[in-house]
C-alpha positions, -999 to +999 in steps of 0.1 A: -828+241-049-793+224-066-776+238-038-794+219-015-795+190-035-753+189-036-752+194+002-773+162+006-756+145-018-718+152+001-738+144+036-750+113+018-712+100+003-699+111+040-724+091+056-715+059+030-675+065+034-673+069+071-684+029+074-657+023+051-618+009+062-598+021+034-567+003+048-581-031+057-576-046+099-545-039+115-525-068+120-512-074+159-475-085+157-463-072+189-476-065+224-476-028+218-500-033+188-529-046+209-558-026+214-581-046+232-586-084+243-585-100+205-554-085+201-541-099+238-553-130+227-538-132+193-502-120+203-506-150+236-514-176+208-485-158+185-461-162+211-468-198+215-467-208+181-434-189+179-423-207+212-413-175+223-414-182+259-396-153+277-419-127+258-450-148+271-439-150+307-436-112+307-476-113+300-486-138+325-493-129+363-477-145+389-507-157+404-518-169+370-542-199+373-555-222+340-584-247+341-577-272+318-590-304+313-566-320+331-571-301+360-562-268+376-525-256+365-508-225+386-484-206+361-453-228+364-478-257+354-494-235+324-462-225+311-449-261+311-488-271+294-480-251+269-446-258+261-459-292+248-479-276+225-462-273+185-486-252+176-485-251+134-516-229+128-547-217+149-578-198+141-603-177+164-637-173+159-663-161+173-651-136+200-668-116+227-647-089+245-665-076+280-645-046+295-649-042+334-630-015+350-592-028+344-602-063+333-608-078+298-629-109+298-627-126+264-647-157+251-643-173+220-632-204+201-600-218+191-590-241+162-553-255+160-533-277+137-506-290+156-495-313+184-492-321+221-467-337+238-459-359+201-499-366+196-517-345+169-541-321+182-579-322+176-589-299+146-626-292+165-629-258+179-624-258+212-636-232+234-619-210+259-621-178+281-587-158+291-593-128+318-565-100+313-558-073+336-542-036+332-515-033+358-484-007+358-465-035+334-492-034+310-519-062+304-511-094+322-533-125+319-542-138+351-569-168+343-582-189+317-602-216+311-605-244+281-635-262+275-636-291+250-669-298+239-685-330+251-697-343+221-659-348+214 
């Protein structure tokens, strides 16, 4: 009986520890660290914040399309749009990722602190959607959409 009790306790302890993360969250610092949609988005915004345009451009497809409040922007216009953003801080929330074959659709809220074209950016969350596609060169952003809530 004691043997079975020990086995039961060992099994319970194993199950309890299986849900624990001993080392905490692995931060995404480079594109190679990204293992999913959240990592790709964090890299995207990290590059914007660091103003690392050459690295960002390597992960934006040639046929990229950004639907912004100003209208539809092709790749060149989207990059110019991003260059006008001085991003001091950002946070991502309510992240949802859907995988369909070699494509990831990522939706989330983005809250920023900084300026755009010399004007302070709104501090309320903005809804975002990005579409990433696995290609030979790695994950490439192929589309993005920004929705500013109507109440603001």
